[in-house]
NUZA-461259 format. One record per residue (C-alpha): residue in one letter; x, y, z. Coordinates in steps of 0.1 Angstrom, whole numbers, plus 5000, padded with zeros to 4 digits. Layout:
! NUZA-461259
aXYZ;...
! end
This chain:
! NUZA-461259
x713751261406;x715451231439;x714051041468;x712951241500;x714250961523;x716150671516;x716250361539;x717149991536;x714549721538;x716149411553;x715449071541;x713148821561;x715148491565;x713448161565;x713647991598;x716447761591;x718648031578;x718248251610;x721748191624;x722948401593;x721448711611;x723648641641;x726748591619;x726048891598;x725449131627;x728649041645;x731549211629;x733848931636;x733048821602;x735249121590;x738448921601;x737048561602;x737948411568;x735348101575;x732448331579;x733248521546;x733648191528;x730148091540;x728648431529;x730348411494;x728848061489;x725348191493;x725848381459;x729448441446;x728248681420;x726248881444;x729048871471;x731449021444;x728849281435;x728149401469;x732149421476;x731849181504;x729149351525;x727049081540;x724149301550;x723849411514;x724349051502;x721048951522;x719149211504;x720549111471;x719848741472;x716548631455;x713848481478;x714048151455;x717848121463;x717148161501;x714547901498;x716947671482;x719547731507;x717047651535;x716547311522;x720347251515;x721447021543;x725147071533;x724747451536;x722647431568;x725447191584;x728147461574;x725947741588;x725447551621;x729147491624;x729847871619;x727147961642;x728547731671;x732147841663;x730848201671;x729248111701;x732347941715;x734448231705;x731948471725;x731848251756;x735148061761;x737648181785;x740648361770;x743848531779;x741948791802;x739948551821;x743148401835;x744048731854;x743348801891;x740649011905;x742649311903;x741849341864;x739049581858;x735549431854;x734949671824;x736749931804;x735250211785;x737250311753;x736250631737;x737450751702;x736050991676;x736450731649;x736650341647;x737950181615;x736449811618;x735649741582;x734949941550;x731249831552;x731150081583;x732650391571;x733250571603;x737050641600;x739450861584;x742950731591;x745350581614;x743550691648;x740450521636;x742350191622;x744150171656;x740850201675;x739249921654;x742249691659;x742049771694;x738549651700;x739249331677;x742249241698;x740549301730;x737949071717;x740348811707;x742048801742;x738848851760;x739149201775;x735849341785;x735849671767;x732849891757;x733750111727;x732050461725;x731950661693;x729850881671;x727750751640;x728350991613;x725551051586;x728151081559;x731250921574;x734551091561;x734551141525;x734850951493;x737851071471;x737951101434;x740251301410;x739451561386;x740951571351;x744051771361;x744551551392;x742951771419;x741251571449;x737451601448;x735251491478;x731851331479;x729951271510;x727550981503;x724750951528;x724750641551;x721550461561;x722150291596;x719450041588;x721549911559;x724549861580;x725449581606;x723949801634;x721249751660;x719450041673;x719350011711;x715850021726;x714850101762;x712649851781;x709450011769;x710649951732;x711450311725;x714850391709;x717450441738;x718350811739;x720751041757;x720551421761;x723251701764;x722252041772;x723552331751;x723252711759;x720052891753;x717952601768;x718852381738;x718952011740;x721051771718;x719551441718;x721051131703;x720150771698;x722350501704;x723450221680;x725449921687;x727949761665;x729049411678;x732749361673;x733249001683;x732849021721;x732949401723;x729849621721;x730649961702;x728150221710;x727750491683;x725650811691;x723450951664;x721951301664;x719951261634;x716651221653;x713351391647;x713151561682;x716251761675;x716052101661;x717752111625;x721252241638;x721351971664;x720451701639;x723551801619;x725951751649;x726851401637;x726851491600;x730551451591;x733751321607;x736151611614;x733851851595;x732352201603;x733052501623;x734852531656;x731652531675;x730352231655;x733452041665;x732952151701;x729452011700;x730651681684;x733251641713;x730651711739;x728351451725;x731251201723;x732451261759;x729451351779;x726851161757;x729250881757;x729350851795;x725450881795;x725150621769;x727350371788;x725350431819;x722050351801;x723650051783;x724849901816;x721549961833;x719749801803;x721949511799;x723249441834;x726749471824;x729249591850;x729749961852;x733350061836;x736050091863;x738450251836;x737850531812;x740250541783;x740150841761;x741950771728;x743251131720;x741751451734;x738451451712;x736651271741;x738051451771;x734751591782;x734051241797;x736051341826;x733851651831;x730751461829;x732051211855;x732951511880;x729451641874;x727851301884;x729951291916;x729151651926;x725351601920;x724751241931;x727451211958;x727451581968;x731151581964;x733351891960;x735051961926;x738351851940;x737051541955;x735251461923;x738451531904;x740651301926;x738051011921;x738051061882;x741451111877;x742350781894;x740450551867;x741250751836;x743650671810;x744650921784;x746550841751;x748051111730;x748551031693;x750051361678;x753551471679;x752551821664;x750652091681;x748652161651;x746951811656;x745451921689;x741852051691;x741852401708;x738852601714;x738252991724;x737852991761;x734853211758;x733152941738;x733852681764;x732552911791;x729252971770;x728652601771;x729652521805;x728952851823;x726052961846;x722652881832;x723752571818;x723452211830;x726852251845;x725952521868;x726752291898;x730452321888;x732552631889;x733252731854;x736552851862;x737652521874;x736452361842;x738352621821;x741552561841;x741552191830;x742252311793;x744552611801;x747752611783;x750752651808;x753152941806;x754153021771;x750952891757;x747853101746;x745753211775;x742553261753;x742552891743;x741152581758;x743552291749;x741851941747;x745151761753;x746151931783;x742651861796;x743151511788;x746451511808;x744951681838;x741951441839;x743951121833;x746151011861;x747950771836;x748950891801;x750850741773;x752250791738;x752050531712;x755750441705;x758850461725;x760050761706;x756550931705;x756450911744;x759851101744;x758451351720;x755351391740;x757251431773;x758951731757;x755751851741;x753751861773;x756651941797;x755152281806;x752552091829;x755351981850;x757752271855;x760952211873;x761151851862;x763551711836;x761651611803;x762551241810;x760551261843;x757451391828;x754651121836;x753751001800;x754550651794;x754550451762;x752550171747;x753650101710;x750550041688;x749949711672;x747949571643;x745149311643;x746849031622;x743648831614;x742449151596;x745549261578;x747448921570;x746148791536;x744548451534;x747448301516;x750048431543;x747748321572;x747747951558;x751347971553;x752348111588;x749447901606;x751647611601;x753747741630;x751948021647;x748548151659;x748248501647;x745848601673;x748248511701;x750848751712;x752548531737;x753648261717;x757148411708;x758648071703;x756248011675;x757548291656;x761048151657;x759747841639;x758848041608;x762447971598;x761247621591;x758947731563;x760247641528;x761647941512;x760247831479;x756747841495;x757448191509;x758548321476;x755648181456;x753148301482;x754648661478;x754548631441;x750748541442;x750048831465;x752049061442;x750048941410;x746748991427;x747849351437;x748749421400;x745049301390;x743649541417;x745749821405;x744649781368;x741049761378;x741350071400;x743350261375;x740550221349;x737950321372;x739750641382;x740750741346;x737050681334;x735850901365;x738251171352;x736751161317;x738950931298;x737350691271;x737950331268;x739750391235;x742350591256;x742850321283;x744350031263;x747750071283;x746249981314;x746049621303;x749849601308;x750349861335;x752449721363;x754249391361;x753849101385;x757549041382;x758749371389;x760049501425;x756649671439;x756849961465;x753950101483;x753250431500;x749750501513;x748550731544;x746751061551;x748551351534;x749551611558;x752851791549;x755051621575;x754551271559;x756151411526;x754051231500;x756151411473;x759751341487;x760051061461;x759751331433;x762651531447;x764851421415;x762351331389;x764851221364;x766550981389;x763150831399;x762150791363;x765550601356;x764650361384;x761150301372;x762250241336;x765550061344;x765649761317;x767249521341;x766049621377;x763049831374;x760849941402;x756950021404;x755250231430;x751650231440;x750550531460;x747150621477;x746150871504;x743651141512;x744151501520;x741851661546;x739051841527;x740252181540;x743952131533;x744652281500;x748452221506;x747651851511;x745651841478;x748352021459;x750851721470;x748351471456;x747951681423;x751851671420;x751951291424;x749051241400;x750451471373;x753851271373;x752150941374;x749851051343;x753051091322;x752650831294;x756250741298;x756050621334;x752350561339;x752650181335;x755250191367;x753650451390;x750050491399;x748050711425;x744850511434;x742050741449;x739750671477;x742250491500;x740050281526;x740349951545;x739349751515;x742249901493;x744749851521;x743949491527;x744949441490;x747849681488;x749649581520;x750149231513;x751049261477;x753949521479;x757449411484;x758549731501;x756449981522;x758050321521;x757550561547;x759450901549;x757951141576;x759751421589;x761351271620;x760151281648;x756751371636;x755251011630;x753550911663;x753650541652;x752650471618;x751250101618;x750850041581;x754349911579;x753549671607;x750749521583;x753249491556;x755849311577;x753249051587;x752648971553;x756348921544;x756949261531;x759949471540;x760049831553;x761950131539;x761450401563;x762950701581;x763650581619;x760450741634;x757450591650;x757550221657;x760350171632;x762750371655;x762450101682;x761949791662;x764449831632;x767549601641;x769749651608;x768649341591;x764749331589;x764449611565;x766249941557;x766550281576;x766550601556;x769150831570;x767551141586;x769151481585;x767951581619;x770251851627;x769652031593;x767352351599;x766752431562;x763852221553;x764552221517;x768152111522;x766951841547;x764451701520;x767251701493;x769651501517;x766951261526;x765651211492;x769151141480;x769450881508;x766350711498;x767350681461;x770750551473;x769050291492;x766750161463;x769250181438;x772050011455;x770449791484;x766749721478;x766949631439;x770049431445;x768549201469;x765449141451;x766949091417;x769748881428;x768648531421;x770248191428;x770347881407;x766747791420;x765448131407;x765048251443;x766548571458;x768548411488;x769348731506;x765848881501;x764248591515;x766748571545;x765548921553;x761848821549;x762248541573;x764148751597;x761449041594;x758948801604;x760548641634;x761848971648;x758849171643;x755948921644;x755448891682;x756049271686;x753749441661;x750449251672;x747549431685;x747049151710;x750549231724;x749449611726;x746149541744;x747849321769;x750349611774;x747549831781;x745749591805;x749049531825;x750649871825;x747550111825;x744049951827;x744749721858;x746749981878;x743950231872;x741350011882;x743049931916;x743450311921;x739950381911;x738550121936;x740650271963;x739250611957;x735550471957;x736050271989;x734150382021;x731850652004;x735050791984;x737050842017;x740450831999;x739151081973;x738051312000;x741351262019;x743451321987;x741451641979;x741851782015;x745451692016;x746051881981;x744152171994;x746452212025;x749552142003;x748652431981;x748552692010;x751852562023;x754052451993;x755352811986;x757052802019;x758852502015;x762752562011;x765852352009;x768452512033;x771952372038;x773152092018;x776451902026;x778351602019;x778951362047;x782451182048;x783651352017;x786851212003;x789551421985;x789851141959;x786450991952;x786650671932;x784050441915;x782450221939;x782650451967;x779450581984;x779150951995;x776751062023;x774251342017;x772651572045;x770051842037;x768252072059;x764452152047;x762052382058;x758752222054;x756752532056;x754152382082;x753952042063;x754451722079;x757551502071;x755151242055;x753751502032;x757051522011;x759751301998;x763251451998;x765451331968;x768951351959;x769451381922;x772851291908;x774551221874;x777151341850;x777751721853;x778751911823;x780752261821;x777752451831;x776952231862;x773852081844;x773151721852;x772751461826;x771751091827;x770251141860;x769350911887;x767550971921;x767750851957;x765650921987;x766951102017;x765250982051;x764351212080;x766651192108;x765251472131;x764851842136;x767752082140;x768052372165;x766952602136;x763552422133;x764452272099;x763951902092;x767251682085;x767251422058;x770151192051;x771050932025;x773750822001;x774850851966;x776650571949;x779650681927;x778950451897;x780750631870;x784150811864;x784551151852;x782551481862;x779951411886;x777351611906;x774251611926;x771451821939;x768651791965;x764851851958;x761551811976;x758551651960;x754851611975;x754151251988;x750751091993;x749750721988;x747250801963;x749750951939;x751250711912;x754150941902;x756251181922;x755951431894;x752251391890;x751351721907;x753951931889;x755252051921;x758952051931;x761352261952;x764952241941;x767852341962;
! end
């Protein structure tokens, strides 16, 4: 018989144990070793049985044990110390508190998923893990962020395998009352609610849960409330599930409902209202539309005035290098949700539709969430240097007439939260020289060279041994789920070997990540697995999207190969990859394999986690590895970028991978000195830690966001809001006038002043241009000279720019501009002149996508 409704009854703690509730409900425990040790000491067997979930632990401990602990002075002393430590962590000044008044008072951070801990299963992959690490690092360095997401009733999915290796999905229900969450309540005690209007006079209501992530509150919106109709209750059913319209409803709740939840939360708690809104990928893009509506209704501002004010304080981060990864909705569907008769009738629906319109060459019938994010955010970034370059090319259509290098999309390379991902053993080893939550102590990382090699090697061996134990346990569980009997599973007792070079591969399973590239030459792979002198072993994990049968087929290929009795003790696919498995796998592998199709990996932070644990990366030069590989801190798999035939490219890159493992990786691992240590391997490990350590930390990443994006955005936003939005209104009026006159702007005559018959390096050329401003003022434009190397087709490369200054008006009525061009290189050289809009509130000359070239 099945329960009609399932809920969790929380334990009533004795008064002396009340601080436990505070510790359990703050997710700092998920990365704080001392807190987890305290929980385990309550009941070690129960702690193991609940897989390290402190909420479940308190429900599993007997009342007699709680009474015993309440009278245990030693335990109470440790509890008091842990509680006091948390209070210090939450209140003491950190890095952010040393900044000046320009830093924003509050930043709102929106993401469709957050990977904080496996106890809170609200994530699917890298985007969510990155969002979780972002909040944790912000907490560690004191950045005042409020996170906003959705609370999914079934999370993503639990993965298992059929007997023939096909991925199976299960969606276990989630009871919020059994999670480390607090239901927010209004002043009258009723659950805090937000509402979003849908067509047909329907209303979507959502209650707001709060997860406390150290210092950072994370607001999670939940549509499973009784006041909703059946369809609306299901809006937050599954992460990335449902129809196109269902996804639109989720994203409206995230963006629009999220803004409303933040407003209610700040009013309830007295927290400062956010000055900066950061949308982590396009899923939350409607937050900008909601803020435009707020200004239009509350301040009686026009759409353009509201847009100017909203853009100034909005940051947009794109994570995908492939168009297929972008949410796109039919325009008519957007029009039905935002058109006349909806709560958006105060805004012109055609202006909303224009925000997501794809530029020339795109589909005119689609509304593109990434383009909306770029139009609504005055500042945008990719998540690695290479991804920034890819993004500038991918979205260049929004800035016609500009070089790809000038597209205003910057880069902040992702990082990982070391206290979460570095094993206890490695933390203890590294903590002798470095504090893992500090990104600015680069000198400390250089002192890692002083740590004894034997200690590094023994720590790595211990981590590998622990991983082997985990692999055997998970293998047994998986085979039993697939229908095997205990009598068939004796081989698992000796599967994998703690002394063998161990390679890890784990990630989502879209085709471009090439899960099965390692199977390209199965005989060659088998020979490496079974080599009697220098064997390898490979542990693999990953989930394919439930709707991606192609990805599931790749999983099945790996599983079938790993099922072969000849190799199954050397290669394994472990189902249901999550944060818990990752924390076991990443510290325990010697090498992390990553072989995406370059340049389709935006960042790929899993290899960073391995590096911080003393593992080495073997990767295609893509994502973060492209900028951080230095030739000695791992291995770069050569990429056949110019090969169009995909099958041929896979063959070439697979062979390069095999060659590296056979001739480089294995040689260094198995080459031992008289003391039994591998000297060249340990040399690489030391260099890996010192060269990558300070660069791959999430604390470094968040500091970069604060310095490069958040603080400038806050400054711009304050300028727009000052004097009753005077600057926003001025910018909107200026843009309106610019729009009517820009088509008349022309570059007339261009000439070189003082041209020499024999220009030499070091000389300076004068340039004069005549420009018809079409009725604009001189201050409305910037006239630039653009110069660089000229090819045989007169195309400019490696360009630089200079400004031409106004010097008067000629008899023809055209304005004259003059300046100089330095001749800083030999060879073919060329220049041209262009005109750009100019206004004090613009942060980039390419921002408006307007340019007139000579």
